[in-house]
C-alpha positions as CSV (number, residue, x, y, z in Angstrom):
1,M,85.0,109.2,98.0
2,S,87.0,108.5,101.2
3,E,90.2,110.2,102.1
4,G,93.2,108.5,100.5
5,D,91.2,107.3,97.5
6,E,91.2,110.5,95.5
7,D,93.8,110.5,92.8
8,G,94.8,107.1,94.0
9,S,96.5,106.2,90.7
10,S,99.2,108.8,91.4
11,K,99.5,109.0,95.2
12,L,100.8,107.2,98.2
13,T,97.6,106.0,99.9
14,H,98.4,103.5,102.6
15,L,101.2,102.4,104.9
16,H,101.6,99.3,107.0
17,L,104.6,98.6,109.3
18,E,105.0,95.5,111.4
19,N,108.0,95.0,113.7
20,F,109.8,97.8,111.9
21,T,112.3,99.9,114.0
22,V,110.2,101.4,116.8
23,F,106.9,100.2,115.4
24,E,105.1,97.0,116.5
25,N,102.1,97.4,114.3
26,L,101.2,100.5,112.4
27,D,98.5,100.8,109.8
28,M,97.2,104.0,108.3
29,S,95.5,105.5,105.3
30,L,97.1,108.6,103.9
31,S,95.7,111.9,102.6
32,P,96.2,112.8,98.9
33,G,96.9,116.4,100.2
34,I,99.0,117.3,103.2
35,N,100.0,114.7,105.9
36,V,101.4,116.1,109.1
37,F,103.2,113.9,111.6
38,I,103.7,115.0,115.2
39,G,104.9,113.3,118.4
40,E,107.6,113.3,120.9
41,N,111.2,112.4,119.9
42,G,111.7,108.7,119.2
43,T,108.2,108.0,118.1
44,G,109.2,107.3,114.5
45,K,108.1,110.4,112.5
46,T,111.2,110.5,110.4
47,H,111.2,106.8,109.8
48,I,107.7,107.0,108.4
49,L,108.7,109.8,106.0
50,K,111.7,107.8,104.8
51,V,109.7,104.6,104.3
52,L,107.3,106.4,102.1
53,Y,110.1,108.2,100.2
54,A,111.9,105.0,99.5
55,A,108.7,103.3,98.3
56,A,107.9,106.2,96.0
57,G,111.3,106.0,94.4
58,S,111.4,102.2,93.9
59,H,112.0,101.3,90.3
60,V,113.5,97.7,90.4
61,L,112.6,94.7,92.5
62,M,115.3,95.0,95.2
63,D,115.4,98.8,95.2
64,F,112.8,99.3,97.9
65,P,114.4,97.4,100.8
66,I,118.0,98.3,99.9
67,G,117.0,101.9,99.1
68,L,115.1,102.1,102.4
69,A,118.1,100.9,104.3
70,N,120.3,103.5,102.7
71,V,117.8,106.3,103.1
72,I,117.4,105.5,106.9
73,G,121.1,105.2,107.2
74,V,121.8,101.6,108.3
75,G,123.6,100.7,105.0
76,F,123.3,97.7,102.8
77,V,125.2,95.1,104.7
78,S,123.3,95.8,108.0
79,Y,119.8,96.5,106.9
80,D,118.6,93.7,109.1
81,R,118.6,96.6,111.7
82,L,115.4,97.7,110.1
83,R,113.7,95.1,112.1
84,S,112.1,95.9,115.5
85,I,114.6,97.4,118.0
86,E,112.7,95.7,120.9
87,R,111.9,92.5,119.0
88,P,114.9,91.8,116.7
89,E,114.1,88.1,116.3
90,T,110.6,88.8,114.8
91,E,109.8,89.1,111.1
92,C,109.5,92.6,109.8
93,T,106.9,93.7,107.2
94,V,106.9,96.9,105.3
95,G,104.1,97.7,102.9
96,V,103.2,100.9,101.0
97,T,100.4,101.3,98.5
98,V,101.6,103.5,95.6
99,R,99.6,104.4,92.5
100,G,97.0,102.0,93.6
101,R,99.4,99.1,93.9
102,L,100.9,97.5,97.0
103,I,104.7,97.1,97.2
104,E,105.7,95.1,100.2
105,F,108.7,93.1,101.5
106,N,109.5,91.0,104.6
107,L,112.7,90.6,106.5
108,T,113.3,87.3,108.2
109,D,116.4,86.2,110.0
110,G,119.2,85.3,107.6
111,S,122.1,83.9,109.6
112,G,121.3,85.2,113.0
113,G,123.9,87.9,113.3
114,A,123.0,91.5,113.9
115,D,125.0,92.6,110.8
116,S,123.9,89.7,108.6
117,I,121.9,90.1,105.4
118,P,118.5,88.8,106.2
119,Y,116.3,86.8,103.9
120,I,114.1,89.1,101.9
121,H,111.0,88.0,100.0
122,N,108.9,90.5,98.1
123,I,105.2,89.8,98.0
124,S,104.4,92.0,95.1
125,Q,107.1,91.6,92.5
126,E,104.8,92.2,89.6
127,N,104.0,95.7,90.8
128,Y,107.3,97.3,89.9
129,P,108.2,99.8,88.5
130,I,106.9,102.6,90.7
131,N,109.2,105.6,90.5
132,L,106.8,108.3,91.7
133,P,108.5,111.7,91.4
134,S,109.5,112.6,94.9
135,T,111.7,115.1,96.8
136,Y,112.9,114.8,100.4
137,I,114.1,117.9,102.3
138,P,116.0,116.9,105.4
139,P,116.2,119.0,108.6
140,K,119.8,120.1,108.0
141,E,120.3,122.5,105.2
142,V,123.2,121.5,103.0
143,L,123.3,123.9,100.0
144,E,126.0,125.9,101.8
145,N,128.2,122.8,101.7
146,A,127.3,121.8,98.1
147,P,130.7,122.1,96.4
148,G,132.2,118.6,96.1
149,F,129.6,117.1,98.4
150,R,128.1,114.6,95.9
151,S,131.5,113.5,94.7
152,L,132.7,112.9,98.2
153,Y,129.5,111.1,99.1
154,N,129.8,108.8,96.1
155,L,133.4,107.8,96.8
156,R,133.6,107.8,100.6
157,H,131.7,106.6,103.7
158,I,130.6,109.8,105.3
159,S,128.1,110.4,108.1
160,F,125.5,112.1,106.0
161,G,122.5,110.0,104.9
162,R,121.5,109.4,101.3
163,V,118.7,112.1,101.4
164,Y,121.4,114.8,101.7
165,A,123.1,113.8,98.4
166,E,119.8,113.4,96.7
167,I,118.4,116.8,97.7
168,L,121.6,118.3,96.1
169,D,120.9,116.3,93.0
170,K,117.5,117.9,92.9
171,A,118.8,121.4,93.7
172,F,121.4,121.3,90.9
173,L,118.8,120.6,88.2
174,P,118.5,123.5,85.7
175,S,115.4,125.7,85.9
176,L,112.5,125.2,83.7
177,R,112.2,127.6,80.8
178,K,108.7,128.6,81.8
179,L,106.6,128.1,85.0
180,D,102.9,127.8,85.1
181,G,101.0,130.7,86.6
182,V,100.6,129.0,90.0
183,R,104.3,128.3,90.4
184,Q,105.4,131.6,89.1
185,A,103.2,133.3,91.7
186,L,104.8,131.1,94.4
187,V,108.3,132.0,93.3
188,D,107.3,135.7,93.2
189,G,106.1,135.4,96.7
190,L,109.2,133.6,98.0
191,E,111.9,135.8,96.5
192,P,111.2,138.9,98.6
193,A,111.6,136.8,101.8
194,I,114.9,135.5,100.3
195,G,116.1,138.9,99.3
196,G,116.6,138.1,95.7
197,K,117.0,135.2,93.2
198,V,119.0,132.0,93.7
199,V,121.8,131.5,91.3
200,I,124.4,128.7,91.0
201,V,128.0,129.2,89.9
202,D,130.4,126.3,89.9
203,E,128.4,124.3,92.5
204,L,128.2,127.4,94.7
205,F,124.8,128.9,95.6
206,F,124.2,132.6,95.8
207,I,121.4,135.0,96.5
208,E,121.5,137.6,93.7
209,T,120.4,141.0,95.0
210,A,120.4,144.5,93.6
211,H,123.7,145.0,95.3
212,G,125.5,141.9,94.2
213,R,125.7,138.2,95.0
214,I,125.7,136.9,98.5
215,P,127.2,133.4,99.1
216,F,125.0,131.0,100.9
217,G,127.5,130.8,103.7
218,M,126.6,134.3,104.7
219,V,122.8,133.7,104.5
220,A,120.8,132.6,107.5
221,E,119.9,129.0,107.4
222,G,116.2,129.7,107.6
223,I,116.4,131.9,104.5
224,R,118.4,129.1,102.8
225,K,115.5,126.7,103.4
226,I,113.1,129.1,101.7
227,A,115.6,129.5,98.9
228,L,115.7,125.8,98.4
229,L,111.9,125.6,98.2
230,S,112.1,128.3,95.5
231,V,114.7,126.4,93.6
232,L,112.7,123.1,93.7
233,I,109.7,125.0,92.3
234,C,111.7,126.6,89.6
235,N,113.4,123.4,88.4
236,G,110.2,121.4,88.2
237,C,110.6,119.1,91.2
238,L,107.3,120.1,92.6
239,E,105.1,119.7,89.6
240,P,101.5,118.2,89.8
241,G,101.6,114.5,90.6
242,S,104.8,114.7,92.6
243,V,105.4,114.2,96.3
244,L,107.3,116.4,98.7
245,F,108.6,115.1,102.1
246,W,109.9,117.8,104.4
247,D,111.3,116.8,107.8
248,E,111.0,119.7,110.2
249,P,110.3,122.6,107.9
250,D,110.3,124.9,111.0
251,A,113.9,124.1,111.9
252,N,116.0,127.3,112.2
253,L,113.1,129.3,110.7
254,N,111.8,132.5,112.2
255,P,108.1,131.9,113.2
256,K,107.1,134.9,111.1
257,L,108.2,133.1,108.0
258,L,106.1,130.0,108.7
259,N,103.1,132.0,107.4
260,L,104.7,132.1,104.0
261,V,106.0,128.5,104.1
262,V,102.5,127.1,105.0
263,K,100.9,129.3,102.3
264,T,103.2,127.9,99.8
265,L,102.6,124.3,100.9
266,L,98.9,124.7,100.8
267,T,99.1,126.2,97.3
268,L,101.3,123.3,96.1
269,Q,98.8,120.8,97.6
270,R,95.9,122.5,95.7
271,S,97.9,122.1,92.5
272,G,98.3,118.4,92.9
273,V,101.5,117.9,95.0
274,Q,101.1,115.4,97.9
275,I,103.0,116.6,100.9
276,F,104.3,114.8,104.1
277,L,105.6,116.9,107.0
278,A,107.1,116.0,110.4
279,T,107.2,118.8,112.9
280,H,107.5,119.8,116.6
281,N,106.3,123.3,116.0
282,Y,102.9,124.7,117.2
283,F,103.0,127.5,114.7
284,V,103.1,125.0,111.8
285,L,99.9,123.3,113.0
286,K,98.2,126.6,113.8
287,E,99.1,128.2,110.4
288,L,97.7,125.2,108.6
289,D,94.5,125.5,110.6
290,L,94.1,129.2,110.0
291,Q,95.0,129.2,106.3
292,R,93.3,126.0,105.1
293,K,90.3,126.3,102.9
294,K,87.3,123.9,102.7
295,Q,88.7,122.0,99.7
296,D,92.1,121.4,101.3
297,R,92.9,117.8,102.2
298,I,94.9,117.8,105.4
299,A,95.4,114.9,107.9
300,F,97.2,115.2,111.3
301,Y,98.8,112.0,112.8
302,S,99.8,112.0,116.5
303,L,102.4,109.4,117.3
304,Y,102.6,108.3,121.0
305,R,103.4,105.4,123.2
306,D,100.3,103.5,124.5
307,E,100.3,103.6,128.3
308,K,99.3,99.9,128.5
309,T,101.4,98.3,125.9
310,N,104.2,100.9,125.5
311,A,103.9,100.3,121.7
312,I,103.9,103.3,119.3
313,A,100.3,104.1,118.4
314,V,98.8,106.7,116.1
315,A,95.7,109.0,116.4
316,K,94.5,110.6,113.2
317,S,92.5,113.8,112.8
318,R,91.4,115.8,109.8
319,D,91.3,119.1,111.7
320,F,93.5,120.9,114.2
321,L,90.9,120.9,117.0
322,G,90.4,117.1,116.7
323,I,94.1,116.3,117.4
324,T,94.6,114.1,120.4
325,H,97.8,113.0,122.1
326,D,99.3,116.3,121.0
327,A,102.6,116.8,122.7
328,I,103.1,120.1,120.9
329,S,99.9,121.8,122.0
330,D,100.3,120.3,125.5
331,A,103.8,121.9,125.8
332,F,102.4,125.2,124.5
333,D,99.5,125.1,127.0
334,D,101.9,124.3,129.8
335,I,104.0,127.4,129.0
336,Y,100.9,129.6,128.9
337,D,99.7,128.3,132.3
338,R,103.1,128.8,133.9
339,D,103.2,132.3,132.4
340,I,99.8,133.2,133.9
341,E,100.8,131.6,137.2
342,K,104.0,133.7,137.3
343,A,102.1,136.9,136.4
344,L,99.6,136.4,139.2
345,G,102.3,135.5,141.7
346,E,104.5,137.7,143.8
347,P,106.2,140.6,141.9
348,P,109.9,140.4,141.6
349,V,112.0,142.2,144.2
350,D,113.7,145.4,143.0
351,D,117.5,145.5,143.3
């Protein structure tokens, strides 16, 4: 069975983008386990995660294109901006295979204006509903700002994207009465790093320790990210058959804690959670390489600009050593080489 086919009835298995934002033509199969996207800034890693997230949550005919526009942040009346930045006059195609069925839409020019509503025709209307359980963790941690955030977001135009309101909706779900053995063990492993249990009182998040409750505003952001992961496990958002999207899990996180985060993600993958990550961090890649077991399904995707066409291209590898066009490892190797060069150079002059 080829990668991407396993458990195809309940997974995201394929992505096709044509003239979409920074992409001229992108076509890729997806792993049923962990999918890791790397690349320089501006190569579309986050856009890929958001396209897949919007497709997974589609439950009515028009929800995919409109939901995608809101998730990416261009808004309903201007989602024509989803079309190619460099080729705005071209037709845009977005297609995702979910649960073995293709959902796809095209954007063609409506009235010609940049802010006009383009003509949308969906190729696969009969394939709805989808509604694959999915969770998107954005780079910025928002639990500290939870009180009143959702009410403000629903009533006002604010600069936060839809994913921030939706992750709070997930975080506020009550905990399950009982976790299975795998998830209970994960929570037991995360809580020592957090320093206690997460409790919610009147939309305020706290870490409950032996010495009292610590408000999230006094907790380091990296710790809050691990706390959020614990909350999502406890309230059933990361059950078998669900999908987790995590944009920059390494942001504001001490490298020592990445060992625990990667261990948790690998365990979730083994229990049936499909995972999509976007990262700039060498330690995330290396921890995945060191901790993976033979049965783990991991795919690395390097996004880069083709030197001849200047179009965004992708190189896929199933193992760390096979990654090409790896800007992360290249930067790490450059620092190492400069460090050796400095150590072998002239010693510093004493004051």
